[in-house]
SERO-4910 file (N, C-alpha, C, O; in steps of 0.05 Angstrom, whole numbers):
BEGIN
 pado doro    nc1    nc2    nc3   cac1   cac2   cac3    cc1    cc2    cc3    oc1    oc2    oc3
  Met    A   1951   1614   2528   1957   1643   2529   1949   1656   2503   1953   1645   2481
  Lys    A   1936   1679   2505   1928   1693   2481   1951   1708   2468   1969   1718   2482
  Arg    A   1951   1709   2442   1972   1724   2428   1969   1754   2433   1947   1765   2431
  Thr    A   1992   1767   2439   1991   1795   2444   1991   1810   2417   2010   1806   2401
  Pro    A   1971   1826   2411   1970   1840   2386   1992   1861   2384   1998   1875   2403
  Lys    A   2004   1863   2360   2025   1883   2356   2014   1911   2353   2027   1930   2359
  Tyr    A   1989   1912   2344   1976   1938   2340   1949   1937   2354   1928   1935   2342
  Pro    A   1950   1938   2381   1925   1934   2397   1904   1955   2390   1909   1979   2389
  Gly    A   1879   1945   2387   1857   1962   2382   1854   1972   2353   1835   1986   2346
  Tyr    A   1872   1964   2336   1872   1975   2308   1854   1958   2291   1855   1933   2292
  Asp    A   1837   1970   2275   1820   1957   2256   1818   1974   2231   1807   1995   2231
  Val    A   1830   1964   2209   1831   1980   2184   1803   1986   2174   1799   2005   2159
  Leu    A   1783   1969   2181   1756   1973   2171   1743   1998   2183   1722   2007   2174
  Ala    A   1755   2010   2204   1745   2035   2215   1746   2057   2194   1733   2077   2196
  Lys    A   1762   2053   2173   1765   2073   2152   1744   2070   2131   1742   2086   2112
  Arg    A   1727   2050   2133   1708   2043   2112   1692   2067   2101   1690   2071   2077
  Glu    A   1682   2083   2120   1665   2106   2111   1679   2133   2114   1666   2154   2115
  Thr    A   1705   2133   2114   1721   2158   2116   1731   2165   2089   1728   2150   2070
  Pro    A   1743   2189   2086   1755   2197   2060   1778   2179   2051   1787   2182   2028
  Ser    A   1787   2161   2067   1809   2143   2059   1801   2125   2036   1817   2119   2018
  Trp    A   1775   2117   2036   1766   2098   2015   1743   2111   1999   1726   2124   2010
  Asp    A   1744   2106   1973   1722   2115   1956   1704   2091   1951   1709   2069   1960
  Ala    A   1683   2095   1935   1663   2074   1931   1675   2049   1917   1669   2027   1926
  Pro    A   1691   2052   1896   1703   2028   1884   1721   2012   1904   1721   1987   1903
  Thr    A   1736   2026   1921   1753   2013   1940   1735   1997   1960   1741   1974   1966
  Arg    A   1714   2010   1970   1696   1996   1989   1684   1971   1976   1681   1950   1989
  Ala    A   1678   1972   1950   1666   1949   1937   1686   1926   1934   1679   1903   1938
  Val    A   1711   1933   1928   1731   1912   1926   1736   1898   1953   1737   1874   1954
  Ile    A   1738   1914   1974   1743   1903   2001   1719   1887   2010   1722   1866   2022
  Ala    A   1695   1897   2005   1671   1883   2012   1669   1855   1999   1661   1836   2012
  Ala    A   1678   1854   1974   1677   1828   1960   1696   1808   1974   1690   1784   1976
  Arg    A   1719   1817   1983   1738   1800   1997   1726   1790   2023   1728   1767   2030
  Leu    A   1714   1809   2038   1703   1802   2064   1679   1784   2062   1674   1767   2079
  Asn    A   1664   1786   2040   1639   1771   2037   1642   1746   2021   1622   1733   2014
  Thr    A   1667   1739   2014   1671   1714   1999   1662   1690   2016   1674   1686   2038
  Pro    A   1643   1675   2008   1633   1653   2025   1654   1631   2028   1668   1625   2009
  Asp    A   1655   1619   2052   1675   1598   2057   1664   1572   2047   1658   1553   2063
  Lys    A   1663   1569   2021   1653   1545   2008   1664   1544   1980   1672   1564   1969
  Ala    A   1664   1520   1968   1673   1517   1941   1652   1527   1921   1628   1520   1924
  Arg    A   1660   1544   1903   1643   1553   1881   1653   1544   1854   1638   1545   1834
  Tyr    A   1678   1535   1853   1689   1525   1828   1699   1496   1831   1692   1479   1815
  Leu    A   1715   1491   1851   1727   1465   1854   1707   1443   1862   1687   1449   1875
  Ala    A   1712   1419   1853   1696   1396   1862   1701   1391   1892   1722   1399   1902
  Pro    A   1683   1378   1906   1685   1375   1935   1712   1363   1944   1724   1372   1963
  Ser    A   1722   1342   1930   1747   1330   1939   1770   1349   1935   1788   1350   1952
  Arg    A   1771   1364   1913   1792   1383   1908   1790   1406   1929   1811   1416   1938
  Trp    A   1766   1414   1935   1762   1435   1955   1774   1427   1982   1787   1443   1995
  Gln    A   1769   1402   1991   1780   1393   2016   1810   1392   2016   1823   1399   2036
  Thr    A   1821   1384   1993   1851   1384   1991   1862   1413   1992   1882   1418   2005
  Leu    A   1848   1431   1979   1857   1459   1980   1855   1470   2008   1873   1484   2017
  Lys    A   1833   1465   2022   1830   1474   2049   1853   1464   2067   1865   1479   2083
  Ala    A   1860   1438   2064   1881   1427   2080   1908   1439   2073   1925   1444   2090
  Leu    A   1912   1444   2047   1938   1456   2038   1940   1485   2049   1961   1492   2059
  Cys    A   1918   1500   2049   1919   1527   2059   1925   1527   2089   1941   1544   2099
  Ala    A   1913   1508   2104   1917   1507   2133   1946   1499   2139   1957   1506   2160
  Thr    A   1959   1484   2121   1987   1476   2125   2006   1499   2119   2025   1504   2134
  Ile    A   2001   1514   2098   2018   1536   2090   2014   1561   2108   2033   1574   2115
  Val    A   1989   1567   2114   1982   1591   2130   1964   1582   2154   1940   1586   2152
  Pro    A   1976   1571   2175   1959   1564   2198   1947   1590   2210   1960   1610   2212
  Gln    A   1922   1588   2218   1908   1611   2230   1896   1604   2257   1890   1581   2262
  Ala    A   1894   1624   2274   1887   1620   2302   1859   1612   2306   1853   1597   2325
  Gly    A   1840   1621   2290   1812   1616   2295   1796   1641   2295   1806   1663   2290
  Ser    A   1771   1639   2302   1753   1662   2302   1754   1676   2329   1764   1665   2349
  Gly    A   1743   1700   2330   1742   1716   2355   1740   1745   2348   1726   1753   2330
  Asp    A   1754   1762   2364   1753   1791   2358   1769   1796   2333   1780   1778   2320
  His    A   1769   1822   2325   1781   1828   2299   1811   1822   2297   1822   1819   2275
  Glu    A   1824   1819   2321   1853   1812   2320   1856   1783   2311   1877   1776   2300
  Asn    A   1836   1766   2315   1840   1737   2312   1822   1725   2290   1821   1700   2288
  Arg    A   1807   1741   2275   1790   1730   2255   1807   1716   2234   1830   1723   2229
  Cys    A   1795   1696   2221   1809   1681   2200   1803   1693   2173   1782   1704   2168
  Val    A   1823   1691   2156   1819   1696   2127   1810   1670   2114   1822   1649   2118
  His    A   1788   1671   2100   1778   1648   2085   1795   1643   2061   1787   1649   2038
  Leu    A   1819   1633   2066   1840   1633   2045   1833   1615   2022   1836   1622   1999
  Ala    A   1823   1591   2028   1816   1572   2006   1794   1584   1989   1794   1580   1965
  Ala    A   1775   1597   2002   1753   1609   1987   1762   1631   1968   1752   1634   1946
  Leu    A   1782   1647   1977   1793   1668   1960   1807   1656   1936   1805   1666   1913
  Val    A   1822   1634   1940   1836   1621   1918   1815   1609   1899   1818   1611   1874
  Asp    A   1795   1596   1910   1774   1584   1894   1759   1606   1878   1752   1601   1855
  Gly    A   1756   1629   1890   1743   1651   1876   1760   1660   1852   1749   1668   1831
  Lys    A   1786   1660   1855   1804   1667   1833   1800   1647   1810   1800   1654   1787
  Leu    A   1797   1621   1817   1793   1601   1797   1765   1604   1784   1762   1601   1760
  Leu    A   1745   1611   1800   1718   1615   1790   1718   1637   1768   1706   1634   1747
  Asp    A   1732   1659   1774   1733   1681   1755   1754   1678   1734   1756   1693   1715
  Asp    A   1771   1657   1737   1793   1652   1719   1811   1677   1717   1818   1686   1695
  Arg    A   1817   1689   1741   1833   1714   1742   1863   1707   1739   1876   1701   1759
  Arg    A   1873   1707   1715   1901   1701   1710   1918   1725   1715   1908   1747   1718
  Asp    A   1944   1720   1717   1963   1741   1725   1974   1757   1701   1988   1777   1704
  Gly    A   1968   1748   1677   1979   1761   1653   2006   1750   1645   2017   1759   1625
  Tyr    A   2016   1731   1660   2041   1718   1654   2041   1691   1669   2026   1688   1688
  Arg    A   2057   1672   1660   2061   1647   1675   2086   1634   1666   2096   1638   1644
  Asp    A   2097   1617   1684   2120   1601   1677   2112   1581   1655   2091   1568   1657
  Ala    A   2128   1578   1635   2121   1561   1612   2120   1532   1620   2109   1515   1606
  Arg    A   2130   1525   1644   2129   1497   1653   2102   1490   1665   2097   1467   1671
  Leu    A   2085   1510   1669   2059   1506   1681   2037   1510   1661   2040   1527   1643
  Pro    A   2015   1495   1663   1992   1500   1646   1977   1525   1657   1985   1536   1677
  Pro    A   1956   1534   1643   1941   1557   1653   1930   1552   1681   1929   1530   1691
  Leu    A   1921   1574   1693   1913   1575   1721   1896   1552   1731   1904   1537   1748
  Arg    A   1873   1550   1719   1854   1529   1728   1865   1501   1725   1863   1485   1744
  Glu    A   1877   1496   1702   1888   1469   1697   1911   1463   1717   1913   1441   1727
  Ala    A   1928   1483   1722   1950   1479   1741   1940   1471   1768   1950   1453   1781
  Trp    A   1920   1486   1778   1910   1481   1805   1895   1454   1806   1900   1439   1825
  Glu    A   1879   1448   1787   1865   1422   1787   1884   1399   1786   1881   1379   1800
  Met    A   1904   1401   1769   1924   1380   1766   1941   1378   1791   1946   1356   1801
  Gly    A   1949   1401   1802   1966   1400   1826   1951   1389   1851   1963   1373   1865
  Leu    A   1926   1396   1855   1911   1386   1877   1906   1356   1874   1908   1341   1894
  Ala    A   1900   1347   1850   1895   1319   1845   1921   1303   1850   1921   1281   1861
  Ala    A   1944   1314   1841   1969   1300   1844   1977   1299   1873   1987   1278   1882
  Leu    A   1973   1320   1888   1979   1320   1917   1962   1299   1931   1973   1286   1949
  Asp    A   1937   1297   1924   1920   1276   1936   1930   1248   1929   1930   1230   1946
  Ala    A   1938   1245   1904   1949   1219   1895   1974   1212   1910   1978   1189   1918
  Glu    A   1992   1231   1914   2017   1226   1929   2010   1220   1958   2024   1203   1970
  Ser    A   1990   1232   1969   1982   1227   1997   1972   1198   2000   1980   1184   2019
  Arg    A   1956   1189   1981   1945   1162   1982   1968   1141   1979   1968   1120   1991
  Ala    A   1987   1148   1962   2009   1130   1957   2027   1128   1982   2037   1106   1989
  Ala    A   2032   1150   1995   2050   1151   2018   2037   1143   2045   2049   1129   2061
  Phe    A   2011   1151   2048   1998   1147   2074   1971   1132   2073   1958   1129   2093
  Arg    A   1964   1124   2049   1939   1109   2045   1914   1125   2054   1895   1113   2064
  Ala    A   1915   1151   2050   1893   1168   2058   1894   1194   2042   1916   1202   2033
  Pro    A   1872   1207   2036   1872   1232   2022   1887   1254   2038   1888   1252   2063
  Phe    A   1897   1274   2025   1913   1295   2038   1897   1308   2060   1908   1314   2081
  Ala    A   1871   1313   2056   1855   1326   2076   1851   1310   2101   1844   1322   2122
  Ser    A   1856   1284   2100   1853   1267   2124   1879   1263   2140   1879   1251   2161
  Leu    A   1901   1273   2130   1927   1270   2143   1929   1288   2168   1915   1308   2170
  Asp    A   1947   1281   2186   1952   1299   2209   1972   1320   2199   1982   1319   2177
  Asp    A   1976   1340   2217   1993   1363   2209   2021   1355   2200   2031   1365   2180
  Glu    A   2033   1336   2214   2061   1329   2208   2062   1314   2181   2080   1319   2166
  Gln    A   2043   1297   2176   2043   1283   2150   2039   1303   2127   2051   1300   2106
  Arg    A   2021   1322   2131   2017   1343   2110   2043   1358   2105   2051   1363   2082
  Arg    A   2057   1365   2127   2081   1381   2124   2102   1365   2109   2117   1376   2093
  Val    A   2104   1339   2114   2123   1322   2100   2118   1323   2070   2137   1326   2054
  Leu    A   2093   1320   2062   2087   1321   2033   2091   1348   2021   2102   1350   1999
  Val    A   2084   1369   2035   2088   1396   2025   2118   1402   2022   2126   1414   2002
  Met    A   2134   1393   2041   2163   1398   2039   2175   1382   2015   2192   1392   2001
  Arg    A   2164   1358   2010   2173   1343   1987   2165   1356   1961   2180   1356   1942
  Met    A   2141   1368   1961   2132   1383   1938   2151   1407   1933   2159   1412   1911
  Gln    A   2156   1422   1955   2173   1445   1953   2201   1438   1942   2213   1453   1926
  Asn    A   2211   1415   1949   2238   1407   1941   2239   1391   1915   2259   1380   1907
  Gly    A   2216   1389   1902   2215   1375   1876   2217   1345   1877   2226   1333   1858
  Lys    A   2209   1333   1900   2213   1305   1904   2187   1288   1900   2187   1264   1904
  Leu    A   2165   1301   1891   2141   1286   1885   2140   1283   1854   2139   1303   1840
  Arg    A   2141   1258   1845   2143   1254   1816   2124   1233   1806   2129   1220   1786
  Gly    A   2101   1230   1819   2081   1211   1811   2069   1218   1784   2071   1241   1775
  Ser    A   2057   1198   1771   2046   1202   1744   2023   1223   1744   2017   1234   1723
  Ala    A   2010   1228   1767   1988   1246   1768   1996   1275   1762   1980   1292   1755
  Trp    A   2023   1281   1765   2032   1308   1759   2033   1313   1729   2034   1336   1720
  Arg    A   2032   1292   1713   2030   1294   1684   2052   1312   1673   2047   1328   1654
  Gly    A   2076   1310   1684   2098   1325   1674   2101   1353   1686   2121   1366   1681
  Met    A   2082   1362   1702   2085   1389   1714   2104   1387   1738   2099   1371   1756
  Pro    A   2125   1402   1739   2144   1400   1761   2130   1409   1787   2119   1431   1789
  Cys    A   2131   1392   1808   2117   1398   1833   2129   1422   1847   2114   1437   1859
  Asp    A   2155   1426   1845   2167   1449   1858   2159   1475   1844   2157   1496   1857
  Val    A   2156   1475   1818   2147   1499   1803   2118   1505   1810   2111   1528   1814
  Phe    A   2102   1484   1812   2074   1488   1821   2073   1501   1848   2058   1519   1854
  Phe    A   2090   1491   1866   2091   1501   1894   2099   1531   1894   2087   1547   1907
  Gln    A   2121   1537   1879   2132   1564   1880   2114   1584   1865   2109   1606   1875
  Lys    A   2105   1576   1841   2092   1595   1823   2062   1597   1826   2049   1616   1818
  Arg    A   2050   1576   1838   2021   1576   1841   2013   1576   1871   1999   1593   1880
  Val    A   2023   1556   1886   2014   1554   1914   2023   1578   1930   2006   1592   1941
  Leu    A   2049   1584   1931   2058   1607   1946   2048   1633   1935   2040   1651   1950
  His    A   2049   1636   1909   2040   1661   1897   2011   1666   1903   2004   1688   1912
  Asp    A   1993   1647   1898   1965   1652   1901   1956   1654   1930   1938   1670   1937
  Leu    A   1968   1637   1947   1960   1638   1975   1970   1664   1988   1955   1677   2003
  Ala    A   1995   1672   1983   2005   1696   1995   1990   1721   1985   1984   1739   2000
  Ser    A   1985   1721   1959   1970   1744   1947   1943   1747   1960   1934   1769   1967
  Ala    A   1929   1724   1963   1902   1725   1974   1902   1733   2004   1886   1749   2013
  Tyr    A   1921   1721   2019   1922   1726   2048   1928   1756   2054   1914   1769   2070
  Trp    A   1949   1766   2041   1958   1793   2048   1941   1815   2034   1947   1839   2037
  Ser    A   1921   1807   2019   1902   1827   2008   1877   1830   2025   1859   1845   2018
  His    A   1877   1816   2048   1853   1816   2064   1856   1834   2089   1877   1835   2100
  Pro    A   1834   1848   2097   1836   1866   2120   1846   1853   2146   1859   1866   2162
  Val    A   1839   1828   2150   1849   1815   2175   1880   1814   2175   1892   1819   2196
  Ala    A   1892   1808   2152   1921   1809   2150   1932   1837   2153   1953   1841   2164
  Trp    A   1918   1856   2142   1926   1884   2145   1927   1893   2174   1945   1907   2183
  Asn    A   1907   1884   2189   1907   1890   2218   1931   1879   2232   1943   1892   2249
  Ala    A   1938   1854   2224   1961   1841   2237   1987   1855   2233   2004   1855   2250
  Met    A   1990   1868   2209   2016   1881   2204   2013   1911   2205   2032   1926   2199
  Gly    A   1990   1921   2214   1987   1950   2218   1985   1966   2192   1991   1990   2192
  Phe    A   1978   1953   2170   1976   1967   2144   1951   1984   2144   1930   1976   2153
  Gly    A   1954   2008   2133   1933   2028   2133   1913   2024   2111   1894   2040   2109
  Gly    A   1916   2003   2095   1897   1999   2073   1904   2014   2048   1924   2028   2047
  Pro    A   1887   2011   2028   1894   2023   2002   1894   2054   2002   1907   2066   1984
  Ala    A   1880   2067   2021   1880   2096   2023   1874   2109   1996   1888   2128   1987
  Asn    A   1854   2099   1983   1846   2110   1957   1818   2124   1960   1799   2110   1966
  Pro    A   1816   2150   1956   1834   2167   1941   1852   2184   1959   1868   2200   1948
  Arg    A   1851   2182   1985   1866   2200   2003   1896   2199   1998   1909   2219   1995
  Gly    A   1906   2175   1996   1935   2171   1992   1951   2175   2018   1940   2184   2038
  Tyr    A   1976   2168   2017   1994   2172   2040   2011   2197   2036   2019   2203   2013
  Val    A   2018   2210   2058   2033   2235   2056   2060   2233   2069   2080   2240   2058
  Arg    A   2060   2222   2094   2086   2220   2109   2100   2194   2101   2096   2173   2112
  Leu    A   2117   2197   2081   2130   2173   2069   2159   2169   2078   2172   2151   2068
  Tyr    A   2168   2186   2096   2196   2183   2106   2198   2162   2127   2178   2153   2138
  Thr    A   2222   2153   2133   2227   2132   2152   2217   2140   2180   2221   2162   2189
  Asn    A   2203   2121   2193   2193   2124   2220   2172   2147   2223   2169   2158   2244
  Arg    A   2159   2153   2201   2137   2172   2203   2111   2158   2193   2112   2140   2177
  Arg    A   2089   2166   2204   2063   2154   2196   2042   2175   2195   2043   2196   2208
  Asp    A   2022   2169   2178   1999   2187   2176   1980   2182   2199   1981   2160   2211
  Pro    A   1963   2201   2206   1947   2199   2230   1928   2175   2230   1921   2165   2252
  Trp    A   1921   2165   2207   1902   2143   2206   1915   2115   2206   1902   2095   2204
  Glu    A   1942   2115   2207   1957   2090   2207   1958   2078   2236   1954   2092   2255
  Ala    A   1964   2052   2237   1965   2038   2263   1988   2047   2279   2009   2055   2269
  Val    A   1985   2047   2306   2007   2053   2324   2017   2027   2336   2002   2012   2349
  Glu    A   2042   2021   2332   2054   1997   2343   2059   1999   2373   2070   2019   2382
  Ala    A   2051   1979   2388   2056   1979   2417   2085   1975   2422   2099   1959   2409
  Asp    A   2096   1991   2441   2124   1987   2449   2126   1963   2468   2106   1952   2475
  Glu    A   2150   1956   2476   2154   1932   2492   2139   1933   2519   2127   1913   2527
  Ser    A   2139   1956   2532   2126   1958   2558   2096   1956   2554   2082   1943   2571
  Glu    A   2085   1968   2533   2056   1966   2528   2049   1938   2521   2028   1928   2530
  Ser    A   2065   1924   2505   2060   1897   2498   2060   1879   2523   2043   1861   2526
  Ala    A   2079   1884   2541   2081   1867   2566   2056   1872   2583   2045   1853   2594
  Gln    A   2048   1897   2586   2024   1903   2602   1999   1891   2590   1982   1880   2604
  Leu    A   1997   1892   2563   1973   1881   2551   1973   1851   2553   1952   1839   2558
  Ala    A   1997   1838   2550   1999   1809   2553   1990   1801   2581   1977   1781   2585
  Ala    A   1999   1816   2601   1992   1810   2629   1962   1812   2633   1950   1795   2647
  Arg    A   1950   1833   2622   1921   1836   2625   1906   1813   2612   1886   1803   2623
  Leu    A   1915   1805   2587   1902   1783   2574   1905   1757   2589   1886   1741   2590
  Glu    A   1929   1753   2600   1934   1729   2616   1917   1728   2641   1905   1707   2647
  Asn    A   1915   1750   2655   1898   1751   2679   1869   1746   2672   1855   1732   2687
  Lys    A   1860   1757   2650   1832   1753   2642   1828   1724   2635   1807   1713   2642
  His    A   1848   1712   2622   1845   1684   2615   1845   1666   2640   1829   1646   2641
  Val    A   1861   1672   2659   1862   1656   2684   1836   1657   2699   1826   1637   2709
  Arg    A   1824   1681   2700   1798   1683   2714   1777   1667   2700   1754   1667   2709
***
């Protein structure tokens, strides 16, 4: 069964050439859209570990129409490492951005080999989730972590960088009906339950049911 879109027919990229976005905004969004799905900074083994970690934290449906396109999440994180785009602050228990990610990915791979005799990228979904949950709970303490707390790495780097990258992408904006940066136009109707004309319209329950039925019938045929 196909997932029923919450904002059917909505595509934030329709604003690309409207007064909602100026040239710098278009350039920033274009860079996100055009980020190649390949490693430009990480070594191949670390890249595969990052890809598997991203798929575990943020499972995605696959390619298709604009409702179902994937965010190249690992590529966006790798791009942050390539540019060494730091946040301007960090937890003192973590090393700088690049070192933290390289150390964390290597340690996760080492923990995977110790627990399952295979690299993290080769594990099945359940095995990956087991290791990620242990990382989240601070229970991975192998020497490869080199003193970096695994739970701090998970909270301050993995969740922070993956969530920031995913929710900055137009595909994610479509999913939540976000109108985009609206620069320089800006938003006007800021009160509760009001929206500007260029914002997404959420389908009500009856519309969602009708759309789901149409998608199901199409799928059956």
